[in-house]
C-alpha positions, -999 to 999 in steps of 0.1 A, spaced: -263 134 -92 -236 107 -91 -228 94 -125 -194 77 -121 -189 44 -103 -160 50 -78 -136 22 -68 -112 33 -40 -79 16 -49 -60 27 -18 -78 27 15 -67 13 48 -77 -3 81 -60 2 114 -55 -32 129 -72 -39 162 -61 -59 192 -83 -88 182 -58 -99 156 -34 -108 184 -59 -120 210 -85 -138 188 -71 -145 153 -36 -155 161 -34 -193 166 -31 -200 204 3 -216 202 18 -184 187 2 -158 209 30 -156 235 60 -158 211 44 -134 186 41 -107 212 79 -105 210 81 -107 172 55 -79 165 30 -65 189 10 -33 190 -10 -19 219 -30 14 220 -27 30 254 -57 46 271 -40 80 270 -37 79 232 0 68 231 10 34 218 35 7 225 51 -12 196 74 -43 201 95 -56 172 119 -85 175 120 -83 213 127 -45 214 107 -13 214 101 -2 178 97 33 164 60 42 168 42 49 136 30 81 152 50 99 179 22 121 192 -13 117 207 -30 122 173 -31 89 154 -28 104 119 -32 69 104 -68 68 115 -79 104 121 -97 113 89 -135 114 87 -158 125 60 -159 163 58 -125 168 73 -99 189 55 -61 195 62 -69 227 81 -92 209 104 -67 181 110 -39 207 116 -60 224 142 -64 194 164 -49 199 198 -23 171 203 -27 174 241 -64 165 237 -57 137 212 -82 123 187 -101 91 187 -95 65 159 -122 67 132 -144 37 139 -144 29 102 -108 19 104 -118 -11 125 -156 -17 122 -171 -26 89 -205 -10 94 -189 23 102 -167 20 72 -196 14 49 -214 44 63 -184 66 56 -182 52 20 -218 60 15 -213 96 27 -183 104 5 -196 85 -26 -174 54 -28 -190 23 -42 -162 -3 -37 -129 -2 -18 -97 -22 -16 -85 -25 19 -47 -23 28 -30 -29 61 -14 -1 82 5 -16 111 12 -49 92 25 -29 63 50 -12 85 61 -38 109 55 -73 95 82 -71 68 108 -64 96 100 -95 117 131 -117 119 115 -150 126 99 -165 94 76 -189 113 62 -161 134 58 -138 104 38 -166 87 16 -170 117 10 -132 120 2 -132 82 -24 -158 86 -40 -140 116 -42 -107 97 -56 -123 66 -82 -141 85 -93 -109 103 -94 -88 71 -114 -116 54 -140 -115 81 -140 -77 81 -148 -76 43 -174 -104 47 -198 -78 61 -202 -65 25 -184 -88 0 -196 -69 -30 -181 -36 -17 -151 -44 6 -122 -63 -9 -92 -75 12 -56 -72 3 -37 -100 19 -2 -98 34 26 -123 27 54 -136 49 82 -125 26 108 -137 51 105 -172 36 94 -175 0 80 -210 5 57 -196 33 48 -167 11 37 -191 -17 16 -212 7 -2 -181 20 -7 -167 -15 -23 -200 -25 -45 -199 6 -58 -164 3 -64 -169 -35 -86 -199 -27 -106 -177 -3 -113 -152 -30 -87 -125 -23 -79 -104 -54 -46 -89 -43 -16 -94 -21 4 -66 -5 42 -64 -8 63 -36 5 88 -23 -21 117 -17 3 143 -43 10 131 -73 30 146 -81 64 177 -97 46 180 -65 24 172 -82 -9 155 -65 -38 121 -79 -48 138 -90 -80 162 -113 -61 163 -149 -74 150 -162 -41 116 -148 -49 112 -163 -84 90 -192 -72 67 -166 -55 64 -144 -86 55 -175 -107 29 -185 -82 14 -150 -80 12 -149 -118 -5 -184 -119 -29 -175 -91 -40 -143 -110 -34 -123 -78 -26 -86 -84 6 -77 -66 0 -44 -49 34 -28 -42 26 -3 -15 53 16 4 49 22 41 60 52 62 95 39 62 101 38 100 114 2 98 131 4 65 168 -6 64 197 17 59 196 18 21 161 31 17 141 62 26 143 62 64 176 44 70 200 59 95 217 81 69 185 99 59 176 105 95 211 118 102 205 144 75 172 155 92 190 157 125 216 180 110 189 202 95 173 204 129 138 204 114 123 188 145 107 157 128 115 127 106 119 133 69 110 97 61 74 103 50 84 130 27 104 106 5 94 70 15 64 64 -7 77 79 -39 113 68 -36 108 32 -25 83 24 -52 106 40 -78 135 18 -66 113 -13 -68 102 -5 -103 138 3 -115 151 -30 -101 123 -49 -118 129 -32 -151 167 -36 -151 166 -73 -144 140 -82 -170 115 -91 -142 85 -79 -161 95 -99 -192 99 -130 -172 63 -128 -158 43 -113 -186 9 -122 -171 18 -108 -137 -6 -81 -126 11 -52 -107 -2 -21 -90 21 6 -77 1 21 -48 9 54 -31 40 57 -51 37 90 -69 28 86 -106 52 114 -117 82 98 -101 74 64 -115 73 79 -149 108 94 -143 120 60 -132 107 44 -164 125 71 -185 158 67 -167 156 29 -169 150 31 -206 180 54 -211 204 33 -191 193 0 -207 200 16 -241 235 27 -230 244 -6 -215 225 -29 -239 212 -54 -214 209 -88 -232 179 -100 -212 157 -70 -219 142 -67 -254 115 -41 -250 117 -4 -242 105 1 -206 76 25 -214 64 2 -241 65 -28 -219 49 -10 -189 21 3 -210 13 -32 -225 10 -50 -192 -19 -53 -168 -5 -26 -145 -20 1 -123 -6 32 -107 -26 50 -80 -29 87 -80 -43 114 -57 -58 149 -60 -23 164 -61 -13 143 -91 -42 153 -113 -22 178 -134 2 151 -143 -24 125 -150 -44 148 -172 -14 152 -195 -2 116 -196 -21 93 -219 -4 62 -208 -12 68 -171 -48 77 -180 -52 41 -192 -37 26 -160 -43 52 -134 -66 45 -104 -78 68 -77 -72 61 -40 -87 80 -10 -60 71 16 -89 67 40 -87 70 70 -52 85 71 -47 122 77 -41 129 39 -73 113 28 -98 129 5 -133 123 -10 -136 113 -47 -154 144 -58 -124 166 -52 -104 146 -77 -133 143 -102 -137 181 -101 -100 187 -108 -99 162 -137 -130 179 -152 -114 213 -148 -83 200 -166 -104 190 -196 -102 152 -192 -131 134 -210 -158 118 -189 -150 83 -202 -114 87 -191 -125 100 -157 -147 70 -153 -116 48 -160 -94 67 -135 -120 67 -108 -129 31 -110 -130 12 -143 -92 8 -146 -88 -7 -112 -119 -29 -116 -105 -44 -148 -70 -53 -134 -82 -65 -100 -111 -85 -117 -138 -68 -97 -170 -58 -114 -183 -23 -109 
């Protein structure tokens, strides 16, 4: 018998063609196809155009691992899929009714929906005006998707970070429509600036005032610049190792979120915006903890004038969230601070997705109290995002 209300704080859609054909404003449909365009081929392969050139595909084989998982699947089953036969996209990645049926089957009450293609490619679009138009198109589509069950499905909006003024306008628009969160990728933007760069200060103030939770969610890293996880240097390393595949995904999610957190802590960003709500999503709770400890050590050594609180003390006192997954439960069960801010995510429908009961069982076996498990599986996220369970 289900006794815990489950809030999925990290699930995804896989964006359909309708965003470009129906939701993008008519005057932008032709130029946007050169800025960022995705097309799924009938043979299972895909075509991606970014800034007028072919872009690295998010999946190089016939198996679309971003949308392959269905209830009941495990890693062994996914690994046994014949890539020559391919695998159809889970309908729940693009159709709300199918999504709700999957949520019922695995025991998820409410879900926060993140982008997939727009998380990877939109931040790399060069033209700010086209990035803004694409943002509006995606946000309108995901709003309509979630309107099928407004009490269960909650959209995370995307922002055109290429121009902070556009990002502020879009944040205001989605907040007025009832969005609870906005997605921002932690890696450098297209100009290779940190999120803590002064150009973004008006945006951070607006996000704080709008009470939007900023969900900092790393992507696979295929379009990241040189300095981050999948830059040319990292891939030269993988080529030398002759391992046969990109190493980006092994480091992108954890490393990029840790870099973003470190930059924010070092510049006093969290003190400048004390009411700002932050969620570090798919970032690896253990590595974020290490980043906090290192930031605290170095700030003590160098005695930064604009930072007055220890990082762990500050981090624990803010309305922050850190998502965790079944493989993080041993760390979560031993860290009191993260028990108060941890929130479970399924990763649905990606290949590394899981149902909530797997995590609940592991937490119970680790001796975590039921009240704390309820917080980790839903109540913590509901509190920060302002969504009732």
